[in-house]
C-alpha positions as CSV (number, residue, x, y, z in Angstrom):
1,M,-44.7,-19.5,-140.5
2,A,-42.4,-19.9,-137.5
3,L,-41.4,-16.0,-137.8
4,S,-45.1,-15.0,-137.5
5,N,-45.7,-17.2,-134.6
6,F,-42.8,-15.6,-132.8
7,Y,-44.0,-12.0,-133.5
8,K,-47.5,-13.2,-132.4
9,T,-46.0,-14.6,-128.9
10,Y,-43.4,-11.9,-128.2
11,S,-44.5,-8.6,-129.8
12,G,-46.4,-7.5,-126.6
13,E,-43.5,-8.6,-124.2
14,L,-40.8,-6.7,-126.5
15,G,-43.0,-3.5,-126.6
16,I,-43.2,-3.4,-123.0
17,Y,-39.7,-3.8,-122.2
18,C,-38.7,-1.1,-124.9
19,L,-41.2,1.3,-123.6
20,L,-39.9,0.8,-120.0
21,L,-36.2,0.9,-121.2
22,V,-37.2,4.3,-123.0
23,L,-38.9,5.9,-120.1
24,F,-36.0,5.0,-117.8
25,T,-33.4,6.5,-120.4
26,V,-35.5,9.7,-120.7
27,R,-36.0,10.0,-116.8
28,I,-32.1,9.4,-116.0
29,T,-31.3,11.8,-118.7
30,A,-33.5,14.6,-117.7
31,Q,-31.9,14.2,-114.1
32,N,-28.7,14.4,-115.4
33,T,-28.5,17.0,-117.7
34,K,-27.1,19.9,-115.4
35,S,-24.2,17.6,-113.9
36,E,-20.8,17.2,-115.3
37,D,-21.4,13.5,-116.1
38,K,-23.0,12.3,-119.1
39,F,-25.5,9.4,-118.4
40,E,-25.6,8.1,-122.0
41,P,-26.8,4.8,-122.9
42,I,-24.3,2.1,-124.2
43,F,-25.3,-0.4,-127.0
44,Y,-24.4,-3.9,-126.3
45,V,-24.5,-6.9,-128.7
46,N,-23.8,-10.4,-127.1
47,Y,-23.5,-13.7,-128.5
48,S,-23.7,-16.7,-126.1
49,V,-23.5,-20.4,-126.8
50,A,-25.0,-23.0,-124.3
51,N,-27.3,-25.8,-125.5
52,K,-28.1,-23.3,-128.4
53,S,-26.8,-20.0,-129.7
54,L,-28.3,-16.7,-128.4
55,L,-28.0,-13.4,-130.1
56,T,-28.8,-10.5,-127.7
57,A,-29.0,-6.7,-128.2
58,G,-29.9,-4.0,-125.9
59,L,-28.9,-0.9,-123.9
60,E,-26.7,-0.7,-120.9
61,F,-25.9,2.2,-118.5
62,C,-22.9,2.9,-116.7
63,L,-24.1,3.2,-112.9
64,D,-20.6,4.4,-111.7
65,C,-18.5,5.8,-114.3
66,K,-16.4,7.9,-112.1
67,D,-14.4,5.1,-110.7
68,E,-12.0,2.9,-112.7
69,N,-14.2,0.0,-111.6
70,K,-17.6,0.1,-113.7
71,L,-21.0,-1.1,-112.7
72,F,-23.3,-1.8,-115.7
73,L,-27.1,-2.4,-115.6
74,G,-28.6,-3.6,-118.8
75,A,-31.8,-4.6,-120.5
76,G,-32.2,-6.2,-124.0
77,Y,-33.7,-8.7,-126.1
78,G,-32.4,-12.0,-127.6
79,V,-33.4,-14.4,-130.2
80,T,-32.5,-18.0,-129.8
81,N,-32.8,-21.1,-132.2
82,S,-33.9,-24.6,-131.3
83,Y,-33.1,-27.6,-132.9
84,N,-36.4,-28.0,-134.6
85,G,-35.8,-24.8,-136.8
86,N,-37.8,-22.6,-134.8
87,Y,-36.8,-19.0,-133.3
88,Y,-37.4,-17.9,-129.7
89,G,-37.2,-14.6,-128.1
90,L,-35.7,-13.9,-124.6
91,S,-35.8,-10.8,-122.7
92,D,-32.5,-10.0,-120.8
93,L,-32.1,-8.0,-117.8
94,N,-28.3,-8.0,-116.4
95,L,-26.0,-6.6,-114.1
96,S,-22.1,-6.5,-114.8
97,Y,-19.2,-5.3,-112.6
98,S,-15.7,-5.0,-114.0
99,K,-12.3,-4.5,-112.3
100,E,-9.1,-4.1,-114.3
101,L,-9.2,-7.1,-116.7
102,L,-11.8,-9.2,-115.0
103,F,-15.5,-8.9,-115.0
104,I,-18.5,-10.7,-113.4
105,K,-22.2,-10.7,-114.6
106,T,-25.4,-12.1,-113.6
107,G,-28.7,-11.7,-115.4
108,S,-32.1,-13.3,-116.0
109,S,-34.6,-13.6,-118.7
110,H,-38.5,-14.9,-118.4
111,K,-36.9,-18.3,-119.0
112,N,-33.7,-18.6,-117.4
113,A,-31.1,-17.0,-114.9
114,Y,-27.4,-17.0,-115.6
115,A,-24.0,-16.2,-114.0
116,L,-20.7,-15.5,-115.8
117,G,-17.2,-14.4,-115.1
118,G,-14.1,-13.7,-117.4
119,F,-12.1,-11.3,-119.0
120,T,-12.7,-7.7,-120.3
121,F,-10.6,-5.6,-122.6
122,L,-11.3,-1.9,-121.6
123,N,-15.0,-2.6,-121.2
124,R,-15.4,-2.7,-125.0
125,F,-15.0,-6.6,-125.1
126,D,-16.1,-9.2,-122.6
127,L,-15.2,-12.9,-122.9
128,G,-17.2,-14.8,-120.2
129,F,-17.5,-18.3,-118.9
130,G,-20.5,-19.4,-116.7
131,Y,-23.8,-21.5,-116.3
132,S,-27.3,-20.8,-117.3
133,F,-30.1,-22.1,-114.8
134,P,-33.6,-22.8,-116.5
135,Y,-36.7,-21.8,-114.5
136,N,-38.8,-24.7,-116.0
137,N,-38.1,-27.7,-117.9
138,N,-41.5,-28.8,-118.5
139,E,-42.5,-26.3,-121.1
140,K,-42.9,-26.8,-124.7
141,I,-40.6,-23.9,-125.6
142,P,-36.8,-25.3,-125.2
143,A,-34.9,-23.4,-122.3
144,Y,-31.6,-21.8,-122.5
145,K,-29.6,-24.1,-120.3
146,G,-26.0,-25.4,-119.4
147,F,-22.5,-24.3,-119.4
148,T,-22.2,-21.0,-121.4
149,T,-19.6,-19.2,-123.4
150,S,-20.4,-15.5,-124.1
151,L,-18.8,-12.6,-126.1
152,T,-20.1,-8.9,-125.5
153,L,-19.3,-5.6,-127.6
154,R,-20.2,-2.3,-126.0
155,L,-20.5,0.7,-128.1
156,T,-21.0,4.2,-126.6
157,K,-20.0,7.8,-127.1
158,N,-19.3,8.2,-123.4
159,E,-15.6,7.4,-123.0
160,K,-15.9,7.4,-119.2
161,A,-17.8,4.1,-119.7
162,Y,-14.5,2.4,-121.0
163,Q,-11.5,1.7,-118.8
164,K,-8.2,3.4,-119.7
165,F,-5.4,1.7,-121.5
166,N,-2.3,2.3,-119.6
167,M,1.1,1.1,-120.9
168,I,3.4,-0.2,-118.1
169,Q,6.9,1.3,-118.3
């Protein structure tokens, strides 16, 4: 019963986000087919914990892969549980910048905004700590808010999206 309400409430929004992401991907790929750099999407999975857990998956794009420092723009969709047994969907739009072993990330959904900072391992794994700010606390659907811990995994064929592992000699 709760799952059917989830699909009724968020299926249209999810469809719009997916359509926009596909159009963006096709347009960027078409623009970069003649260049040496491949603009391939990065699949990411993120697990965050604040006042409840949130599992998000989506696509990111490396906006600056030529440099060792990376800038990622991502869009995805997450599912969070509340303490009353219902599941709720949250869209996710984020911007992440990594430099050496550190990263900062900011993002937003239709319910909250968040800021994170933390450690990255070659841009494959991110471990972040931050805070999530709800837009409105007076709604019936619970907000994702409070101090946040986050773990992100990135998968792509584009090796330029990852940082190089240099051994100190």
